[in-house]
Every structure is written in structure tokens, then in C-alpha cells.
N, C-alpha and C positions, 0 to 999 in steps of 0.2 A: 175882715175879725174883728172885736171890741178893743185889743189890747193895742192894733195895732190905729184906732180910731183918739184910744187915753191917751195915748204916745204924741198924736199931729198936737189934737189937743194939747198938751204936756210944754212942745217945743211952739207951740205957739200963746203963748199968753205969759205974761210979763218976766216971771221968773222963767224959765224955756228961753227968754231973748235974752234975756241978760247972762244967762251960765252958760250957754253956748260961745256965745261970741267971745266969751274971757277963757273958757277950757280952750277955742283952737289960735289964741295971742299964747296963749304959755307957753308954746313947743319948748319943750326940752328941761321947764323948771315946774317941781311940783307942785297940787293944789291938792290943801286937805278941803270937806265939808264935815259940817259936825252942828246937831242940830238932827237931824232927820230924823221923826222915824222907825223904829222896826220895823212896820208893816210897809211903810216906802220903802224904805231902800232900793229892794230887788227892783220894782218901780224904777225906780231914777237907778240904777246903774242902768238897766237893761235897755232906757228912753236915751241916753248916753254914748251908747255902745258903735251906731249908724258914723251921729252926724258930727264925733269926736273927729274918730276916725285912727283911732291912737292907739295905748295897751293900754288897759282898768286895772287897780289893782287897789283890791279891798280888803284887809285885816279887818277879820271879827274877834273878839275876848274870846271866845273858847269853842271847840270841836262842833260841839252845838249850833250856835249860831252860824257857821260858816254854815255847816251844811245845808243849815236853811236857807241858808241867802245862794248858794248855790245850785241850786232845784230852781227854789225856785228862778233863776234866769236864766238858766238853764230852759225850763218850760218856754216860757218870755222868749226868748230871741235862736237866733240864725246859726250867728259867728261862733265858732269854736269857745266854750270857757273850765278854764280847770279851776281843776281843790288841789289846795296841795298842803297837804296833813300835816298839819304840828307836829312832832319828835318826842319824843322824852329821851334824856339826854341819864346818861343815871353814874 
């Protein structure tokens, strides 16, 4: 599948080879990524799921962007992906 080849290319590139070891070494602590363009976020998240082998939490700015990322990641990966919508409290 093309997406698997793209993920492999990302993991073998300079950025991928830098990010994965950092994430594996940071067990028990939080890491924050910023500056990733919106179209690249689902690909970036889905490419981290297997190599990192730990829970990844993505917080979206709004419901529409959360749903968009959710559906794209679900289509790019096999592991379980969950969506927790916000709730208004009055």
C-alpha cells in the first residue's frame, strides 16, 4: 500500500530518525510537537503509532478539526483510535 511506503520513508528520513528515538527515550513524560501543518498532522500521528508503541493523545482546537484528524488517522492505521468529543457545560 502507498501509505505504508510513505510511512517507511518518513521513518527512514532524518526527521523520522530523530523523532522516534526521542519519543522512545521519553517514557513517562510528555512531549509536545508544534509547527506541523494541518494536512501533515494525521500522517505524522499515524506514522508514530507503531514505532513508539504507546498512547498518543492529540488535542484539537475545535470539533471540526478533531473529527477531520480522527477520520484520517482511522483510515491510515489499524490500531484502535478513539474520539472523545467536547461537551458544553452550562
